[in-house]
C-alpha positions as CSV (number, residue, x, y, z in Angstrom):
1,X,151.2,26.3,-12.8
2,X,148.2,24.3,-12.7
3,X,145.2,25.3,-14.7
4,X,142.5,27.1,-12.8
5,X,138.9,27.1,-13.5
6,X,137.6,30.8,-13.9
7,X,133.8,29.8,-13.1
8,X,133.6,27.2,-10.4
9,X,135.4,25.6,-7.6
10,X,134.2,22.6,-5.8
11,X,134.7,19.2,-5.0
12,X,135.1,16.2,-7.5
13,X,131.7,14.5,-8.3
14,X,130.5,12.0,-10.6
15,X,130.5,14.6,-13.4
16,X,133.3,17.0,-12.3
17,X,137.0,16.1,-12.2
18,X,138.0,19.2,-10.0
19,X,138.7,21.1,-13.2
20,X,136.3,20.4,-15.9
21,X,132.7,18.9,-16.1
22,X,132.0,15.9,-18.2
23,X,129.2,13.3,-19.5
24,X,129.4,10.4,-17.6
25,X,129.5,7.1,-19.2
26,X,129.1,8.4,-22.9
27,X,131.7,9.3,-25.6
28,X,133.3,12.6,-25.1
29,X,132.1,15.7,-27.1
30,X,135.6,17.3,-27.3
31,X,136.7,17.9,-30.9
32,X,140.4,18.6,-31.9
33,X,141.6,21.0,-34.7
34,X,142.1,18.1,-37.3
35,X,138.4,17.1,-36.9
36,X,137.1,20.6,-37.2
37,X,139.2,21.0,-40.3
38,X,138.1,17.9,-41.6
39,X,134.2,18.9,-41.3
40,X,135.0,22.5,-42.7
41,X,137.0,21.4,-45.6
42,X,134.6,18.9,-46.8
43,X,132.3,21.9,-47.8
44,X,128.9,20.4,-47.6
45,X,127.0,22.9,-45.9
46,X,123.5,23.7,-47.6
47,X,122.8,27.0,-48.7
48,X,120.2,28.7,-46.2
49,X,117.9,31.5,-47.2
50,X,118.9,35.0,-46.2
51,X,115.5,35.4,-44.4
52,X,112.5,33.5,-43.9
53,X,108.9,35.1,-43.2
54,X,107.7,35.3,-39.5
55,X,104.3,36.3,-38.1
56,X,105.3,37.8,-34.9
57,X,103.0,36.8,-31.7
58,X,101.7,39.3,-29.1
59,X,101.5,37.1,-25.8
60,X,98.9,38.0,-23.3
61,X,100.4,39.8,-20.0
62,X,99.5,36.6,-18.0
63,X,98.1,33.2,-18.6
64,X,96.6,30.6,-15.9
65,X,96.5,27.6,-18.6
66,X,100.1,26.5,-20.0
67,X,101.0,28.8,-23.1
68,X,104.2,28.6,-24.9
69,X,105.3,30.7,-27.5
70,X,108.2,30.1,-29.9
71,X,110.6,33.0,-30.3
72,X,113.2,31.0,-32.1
73,X,116.1,28.6,-31.8
74,X,115.9,27.8,-27.9
75,X,114.3,30.6,-26.9
76,X,110.7,30.2,-25.6
77,X,108.2,32.0,-23.5
78,X,106.5,29.7,-21.2
79,X,103.5,31.2,-19.4
80,X,101.6,29.4,-16.6
81,X,99.6,29.9,-13.3
82,X,100.4,33.7,-13.9
83,X,104.0,33.1,-14.1
84,X,106.1,34.0,-17.1
85,X,109.4,32.4,-17.9
86,X,112.0,32.4,-20.9
87,X,114.4,29.8,-21.8
88,X,117.8,30.7,-23.3
89,X,116.6,34.0,-24.5
90,X,118.5,35.5,-27.5
91,X,117.3,38.6,-29.4
92,X,120.6,39.5,-30.9
93,X,121.1,39.4,-34.7
94,X,123.8,37.0,-34.5
95,X,124.8,34.1,-32.0
96,X,128.4,35.0,-31.6
97,X,130.9,36.9,-29.5
98,X,131.1,39.4,-32.3
99,X,128.6,42.0,-33.6
100,X,129.8,41.6,-37.2
101,X,130.7,37.9,-37.7
102,X,129.2,34.6,-36.7
103,X,125.9,32.7,-37.2
104,X,123.4,35.4,-38.3
105,X,119.6,35.1,-37.6
106,X,117.5,34.3,-40.8
107,X,114.1,34.4,-38.8
108,X,113.3,37.3,-36.7
109,X,112.2,36.6,-33.2
110,X,108.6,35.2,-32.9
111,X,108.0,37.9,-30.3
112,X,109.3,41.5,-30.6
113,X,111.1,42.0,-27.4
114,X,108.9,45.3,-26.9
115,X,106.1,43.1,-26.8
116,X,107.4,40.6,-24.2
117,X,105.3,40.4,-21.0
118,X,107.1,40.8,-17.7
119,X,109.6,38.0,-17.2
120,X,109.9,36.7,-13.6
121,X,112.0,33.7,-14.4
122,X,115.0,33.0,-17.1
123,X,116.2,29.6,-17.4
124,X,120.0,29.3,-18.7
125,X,120.8,25.8,-19.9
126,X,124.6,26.6,-20.6
127,X,126.9,29.2,-21.9
128,X,127.3,28.8,-25.8
129,X,126.6,32.0,-27.4
130,X,123.6,30.7,-29.1
131,X,121.9,30.1,-25.6
132,X,123.6,32.7,-23.4
133,X,123.4,36.0,-25.0
134,X,124.8,38.8,-22.9
135,X,123.1,41.5,-24.7
136,X,119.8,40.1,-24.3
137,X,120.4,39.1,-20.6
138,X,121.3,42.8,-19.8
139,X,118.1,44.1,-21.5
140,X,116.1,41.7,-19.4
141,X,118.0,42.5,-16.3
142,X,117.4,46.5,-16.8
143,X,113.7,45.9,-17.6
144,X,112.6,43.2,-15.3
145,X,115.2,42.0,-12.9
146,X,114.1,38.3,-13.2
147,X,115.7,35.3,-11.3
148,X,118.0,33.6,-13.6
149,X,118.2,29.8,-12.9
150,X,121.5,27.9,-14.3
151,X,123.8,25.0,-13.6
152,X,127.1,25.4,-11.9
153,X,129.7,28.0,-13.0
154,X,127.3,30.0,-15.2
155,X,126.5,32.3,-12.2
156,X,130.0,33.6,-12.3
157,X,129.7,34.6,-16.1
158,X,126.5,36.1,-15.3
159,X,127.4,38.2,-12.4
160,X,130.6,39.3,-14.5
161,X,128.1,41.1,-16.7
162,X,125.2,41.6,-14.5
163,X,126.5,42.2,-11.1
164,X,123.0,43.0,-9.5
165,X,121.3,39.9,-11.0
166,X,119.5,37.4,-8.9
167,X,120.8,33.9,-9.7
168,X,119.8,30.6,-8.4
169,X,122.6,28.4,-9.4
170,X,122.7,24.6,-8.7
171,X,124.1,20.9,-9.8
172,X,122.2,18.4,-11.8
173,X,119.5,17.3,-9.4
174,X,119.2,20.6,-7.6
175,X,115.8,22.4,-7.7
176,X,114.3,25.5,-6.7
177,X,110.6,26.8,-5.7
178,X,109.8,29.6,-8.0
179,X,106.6,30.4,-6.2
180,X,103.8,28.4,-4.6
181,X,103.1,25.3,-6.7
182,X,105.8,25.8,-9.3
183,X,109.2,24.3,-8.9
184,X,112.2,23.8,-11.3
185,X,114.8,21.4,-11.3
186,X,118.3,21.2,-13.2
187,X,118.8,18.0,-14.9
188,X,121.6,16.3,-17.1
189,X,122.1,16.6,-20.9
190,X,124.7,15.3,-23.1
191,X,126.7,18.5,-24.2
192,X,129.5,20.8,-23.2
193,X,130.3,24.4,-22.7
194,X,132.8,27.2,-23.5
195,X,133.0,30.8,-24.2
196,X,136.5,30.7,-25.7
197,X,139.4,28.4,-26.5
198,X,140.4,28.0,-23.0
199,X,137.4,27.4,-20.8
200,X,136.0,24.2,-22.4
201,X,133.6,22.2,-20.1
202,X,134.4,24.5,-17.0
203,X,130.8,25.5,-16.5
204,X,128.2,22.9,-16.2
205,X,125.3,22.4,-18.7
206,X,122.0,20.9,-18.4
207,X,118.1,20.9,-19.1
208,X,115.2,21.7,-16.9
209,X,112.0,20.1,-15.3
210,X,109.2,22.4,-14.5
211,X,106.5,21.4,-12.3
212,X,103.4,23.4,-12.2
213,X,99.6,23.1,-11.7
214,X,99.6,22.3,-15.6
215,X,101.8,19.3,-15.0
216,X,105.6,18.4,-15.9
217,X,107.4,20.3,-18.7
218,X,110.7,19.5,-19.8
219,X,113.4,21.9,-21.5
220,X,116.1,19.9,-22.9
221,X,118.5,22.8,-23.6
222,X,121.2,21.3,-25.9
223,X,121.8,17.5,-25.8
224,X,123.0,14.6,-27.9
225,X,121.2,11.3,-27.5
226,X,124.2,9.0,-26.8
227,X,122.4,5.9,-26.1
228,X,119.5,7.5,-24.2
229,X,120.3,6.5,-20.8
230,X,119.8,9.9,-19.2
231,X,116.3,10.2,-20.7
232,X,115.4,6.8,-19.4
233,X,116.7,7.7,-16.0
234,X,114.7,11.0,-16.1
235,X,111.6,9.0,-17.0
236,X,112.1,6.8,-14.0
237,X,112.6,9.8,-11.6
238,X,110.0,12.1,-12.5
239,X,107.4,10.0,-14.3
240,X,105.7,10.9,-17.7
241,X,106.3,14.4,-19.1
242,X,103.2,16.2,-20.2
243,X,105.2,18.6,-22.5
244,X,108.8,18.5,-24.0
245,X,110.8,21.1,-25.7
246,X,113.2,18.9,-27.5
247,X,116.2,20.1,-29.8
248,X,115.9,18.8,-33.4
249,X,118.5,20.6,-35.4
250,X,122.3,21.4,-35.7
251,X,123.3,17.6,-36.3
252,X,125.2,17.5,-39.6
253,X,127.7,16.0,-40.2
254,X,126.4,13.5,-37.5
255,X,130.0,12.0,-37.3
256,X,130.9,15.3,-35.7
257,X,127.8,16.4,-33.9
258,X,126.3,13.1,-32.4
259,X,127.8,13.7,-29.2
260,X,126.3,17.0,-28.5
261,X,123.2,17.5,-30.8
262,X,120.6,14.9,-31.7
263,X,118.9,14.3,-34.9
264,X,115.1,14.4,-35.4
265,X,114.8,10.7,-35.1
266,X,116.8,10.7,-31.9
267,X,114.5,13.5,-30.6
268,X,111.6,11.2,-31.3
269,X,113.2,8.4,-29.2
270,X,113.8,11.1,-26.4
271,X,110.1,11.6,-26.6
272,X,109.3,7.9,-26.3
273,X,112.1,7.3,-23.6
274,X,110.5,9.9,-21.4
275,X,107.0,9.1,-22.3
276,X,106.4,12.7,-23.4
277,X,102.7,13.2,-24.2
278,X,103.1,16.5,-26.5
279,X,106.6,17.8,-27.9
280,X,107.8,20.9,-29.7
281,X,111.0,20.8,-31.7
282,X,113.2,23.6,-31.2
283,X,116.9,24.5,-31.8
284,X,116.5,24.8,-35.7
285,X,115.8,27.0,-38.4
286,X,117.0,30.3,-36.8
287,X,120.9,30.2,-36.7
288,X,122.8,28.0,-39.5
289,X,125.3,26.3,-37.0
290,X,125.9,23.1,-38.9
291,X,125.5,21.8,-42.5
292,X,121.9,20.4,-42.8
293,X,119.3,22.5,-44.9
294,X,117.0,24.9,-42.9
295,X,113.9,22.8,-43.4
296,X,115.4,19.4,-43.2
297,X,115.0,18.8,-39.3
298,X,111.2,19.6,-39.7
299,X,111.0,17.3,-42.8
300,X,112.9,14.5,-41.0
301,X,110.9,14.9,-38.0
302,X,107.6,14.4,-39.9
303,X,108.8,11.7,-41.8
304,X,110.2,9.9,-38.6
305,X,106.9,10.1,-36.9
306,X,105.0,8.8,-40.0
307,X,107.5,5.8,-40.1
308,X,106.5,4.7,-36.6
309,X,102.8,5.3,-37.2
310,X,102.7,8.4,-34.5
311,X,100.3,11.2,-34.7
312,X,102.2,14.0,-36.2
313,X,100.4,16.5,-33.9
314,X,102.3,14.8,-31.0
315,X,105.5,16.3,-31.9
316,X,105.7,19.7,-33.9
317,X,108.3,21.4,-35.3
318,X,108.0,25.0,-33.5
319,X,108.5,27.9,-36.2
320,X,109.0,31.3,-34.6
321,X,105.7,33.0,-33.6
322,X,104.0,29.6,-33.0
323,X,101.7,29.7,-29.8
324,X,100.8,26.4,-28.2
325,X,98.4,25.8,-25.4
326,X,98.0,22.8,-23.2
């Protein structure tokens, strides 16, 4: 019997073969058991601290001026023109399908969940457990019933757990008006998806472009650099980016991770390719997913900027609790 996609059924496209999505024109991200064993048996993972200090922020209920608060990993509160959005919200203790095993949070959320203002929109980039946390999504649905915006196939997973959720689901290049003057569009990233061993690349992944009165904001979600063509294409299509939320961690060992996660130096290249005026480094320092030391992404980011004579304030490694205003 032919294998069935449990999340999405639709026509083939430039990045969907009828069963699985893929990243066109770049090396594949799939890894076999042998490569996983090679990585793990090398035993080169740095030792992370059990916990790092965090000063939690207490955000304002509404902001007209663009205000971004780092919660941790890829979770950020974006406030602009009176609208409150969250990206890939994870307040759980672990980024895992299990409550007792898997990567454990070493930095508490930069905002206590009880201190979150009302959330109107949630941007979900893909279905990996460190980005798509069902427990947190259920809390948000129960409290605020926000609009969830996500790439193809993730709506099925969301509705499975939150049957009453409002969902705007689309392909790369599709956009949605969130309110007058604010529009979001789903854009490509170099990554993959899965919730188990049997559904690899069956739901789409992506990033987001958010256009508002404050300008253009780019949330990359998860992405490898892979030559950078998608970022140069985004620059041609959208123009310069005012604020970029770009991943800088979970890259070691690079021979294993390069197709799916970028290094700090590659994150700088993304900033340059997209003509990003100001950037925040995300996807580091909260959950140990890979081998690098906790502080290494921030250190390499600073060194990479200095090596090119770039202003260190142009690209900051965002610690939980950081509040940034345009």
